[in-house]
C-alpha positions in Angstrom: 0.0 0.0 0.0 1.3 3.4 -0.9 0.4 7.1 -0.5 1.7 10.0 -2.6 2.2 13.3 -0.8 2.3 16.4 -3.1 4.2 19.4 -1.9 2.7 22.4 -3.7 4.9 24.9 -2.0 7.7 26.6 -3.9 9.9 25.9 -0.9 11.1 22.3 -0.8 11.5 22.2 2.9 9.2 24.9 4.1 6.3 24.6 6.5 4.1 22.7 4.0 6.9 20.0 3.8 7.0 19.8 7.6 3.3 19.3 7.8 3.4 16.6 5.1 6.4 14.9 6.7 4.4 14.6 10.0 1.7 12.7 8.1 4.3 10.7 6.3 6.0 9.5 9.5 2.6 8.3 10.9 1.7 6.5 7.6 5.1 4.8 7.6 4.6 3.7 11.2 1.3 2.1 10.1 3.1 0.1 7.4 2.1 2.4 4.5 4.8 3.2 1.9 5.1 6.9 1.0 6.7 9.3 -1.4 6.7 13.1 -1.1 6.8 14.8 -4.5 7.8 18.4 -4.7 6.0 20.2 -7.6 5.6 23.7 -6.2 8.9 25.0 -7.7 8.2 23.6 -11.3 7.1 25.5 -14.4 3.7 24.0 -14.7 1.3 25.5 -17.3 -2.4 25.4 -16.9 -5.0 23.3 -18.7 -6.0 24.6 -22.1 -9.1 22.5 -22.4 -7.9 20.8 -25.6 -9.2 17.4 -24.4 -6.4 15.6 -26.2 -6.0 13.6 -23.0 -9.2 11.7 -24.1 -7.2 10.3 -27.0 -3.7 10.1 -25.6 -4.8 9.0 -22.1 -2.3 11.5 -20.7 -1.8 15.3 -20.9 -0.6 16.7 -24.2 2.0 18.7 -22.2 4.5 16.0 -21.2 5.9 17.2 -17.9 5.7 16.3 -14.2 1.9 15.9 -14.5 2.2 12.8 -16.6 5.1 11.5 -14.4 3.0 11.8 -11.2 -0.1 10.4 -13.0 1.7 7.1 -13.4 2.5 7.0 -9.7 -1.0 8.1 -8.8 -2.4 5.2 -10.9 -0.7 2.7 -8.6 -1.2 4.5 -5.3 -3.8 3.9 -2.7 -4.0 7.4 -1.4 -3.1 11.0 -2.3 -2.3 13.9 0.1 -2.2 17.4 -1.3 -0.3 20.0 0.7 -0.4 23.7 -0.1 0.5 27.0 1.4 -2.2 29.7 1.3 -2.0 32.4 -1.4 -4.8 35.0 -1.2 -7.1 32.5 0.6 -6.5 29.8 -2.1 -4.0 27.1 -3.0 -0.7 28.1 -4.7 -1.2 28.8 -8.4 1.4 26.2 -9.6 -0.4 23.5 -7.6 -3.8 24.5 -9.0 -2.5 24.2 -12.6 -0.9 20.8 -11.7 -4.1 19.5 -10.1 -6.4 20.7 -12.9 -4.4 18.8 -15.5 -3.7 15.8 -13.3 -7.3 15.1 -12.5 -8.6 15.7 -16.0 -5.9 13.8 -17.9 -5.4 10.8 -15.6 -8.2 8.7 -17.1 -7.9 5.7 -14.8 -10.5 5.0 -12.2 -9.8 6.8 -9.0 -12.7 5.3 -7.1 -11.8 4.5 -3.4 -8.3 5.9 -3.6 -8.2 7.9 -0.3 -7.6 11.7 -0.5 -6.6 14.3 2.0 -5.8 18.0 1.9 -3.3 19.8 4.1 -3.1 23.6 4.3 -0.4 25.8 5.8 -0.6 29.6 6.4 0.8 32.4 8.6 -2.7 33.2 9.8 -5.9 33.2 7.6 -7.3 31.7 4.4 -6.9 28.0 5.2 -10.6 27.1 5.3 -11.2 28.3 1.8 -8.0 26.7 0.6 -8.9 23.4 2.3 -12.3 23.5 0.6 -10.8 24.0 -2.9 -8.4 21.1 -2.5 -11.1 18.6 -1.3 -13.2 19.2 -4.4 -10.6 17.4 -6.5 -11.3 14.2 -4.5 -15.1 14.4 -4.2 -15.6 14.7 -8.0 -14.1 11.3 -8.7 -15.2 8.9 -6.1 -12.3 9.3 -3.7 -13.1 9.1 0.1 -11.7 12.0 2.1 -9.7 11.3 5.2 -10.4 13.6 8.1 -8.6 14.3 11.4 -9.4 15.7 14.9 -9.6 19.2 13.3 -9.4 20.6 9.9 -6.0 19.7 8.4 -4.3 23.0 9.1 -0.8 23.9 10.3 0.3 27.4 11.2 3.7 28.9 10.3 5.3 31.6 8.2 9.1 31.3 8.4 10.3 27.8 7.4 10.3 25.7 10.5 7.7 27.6 12.5 5.2 24.8 11.7 7.2 22.6 14.1 6.0 24.9 16.9 2.3 24.3 16.2 1.7 21.5 18.6 -2.0 21.1 17.8 -1.4 21.3 14.0 1.3 18.6 14.1 -1.0 16.4 16.3 -3.8 17.0 13.7 -1.3 15.7 11.0 -0.5 12.6 13.0 -4.2 11.8 13.5 -4.7 12.4 9.8 -2.0 9.8 9.1 -3.7 7.3 11.5 -7.1 7.8 10.0 -5.8 7.6 6.4 -4.0 4.4 7.1 -7.1 2.9 8.7 -9.2 3.9 5.7 -6.8 2.5 3.2 -6.5 -0.8 5.0 -10.2 -1.1 5.5 -10.9 -0.3 1.8 -8.3 -2.9 0.8 -10.2 -5.5 2.8 -13.5 -4.3 1.3 -12.1 -4.6 -2.2 -11.2 -8.2 -1.5 -14.7 -9.1 -0.2 -17.0 -6.8 -2.2 -15.0 -5.3 -5.0 -15.1 -1.6 -6.1 -18.6 0.0 -6.2 -19.9 0.3 -9.7 -22.9 2.2 -11.2 -24.6 0.0 -13.7 -25.9 2.9 -15.7 -24.9 4.8 -18.8 -23.0 7.9 -17.8 -25.1 11.0 -18.2 -23.8 14.5 -19.1 -26.2 17.4 -18.9 -25.2 20.8 -20.1 -27.4 23.6 -18.8 -28.1 25.5 -22.0 -31.3 27.4 -22.7 
């Protein structure tokens, strides 16, 4: 079992990293393999809505999005970590996620997702909300914790002083490991839930 942790901060070892690392340590202690992938410093262009991914089964722009998509395909869970920029996730991370979730055409049903946000002070609730929408549009259960998945800190390393935030990360790791293991057992006994209906697409045009 494996979880990918996406570091959407431009800083490789800033406070977003420390928050994700706390989750990672707990997952590892629970027997879950992990990999932190730093994408926040990369030159990632946004989606251009060309829909070539429908033909290619990958994004037309062959960069870190396609590299991570292959790892995401084989993973059991995904944690997305972001600093807060104007009460939203970092722009590079948003461009990355838009393209990843659209172009990765494999079934994401029952892969466990979790969002982690880091800020000096405000804007984390709205950032957290944006990130969770990527999971809930594609059948991914969302792992929760004892509080919203938030850690405070501005200067790199300050997150390590947020005792409650770090505890929240550890509880998130525990809950995520439990969900992944439980879903694994459920797959063996019941399989993946399927909807035996033709997909419907309704465009609201008048």
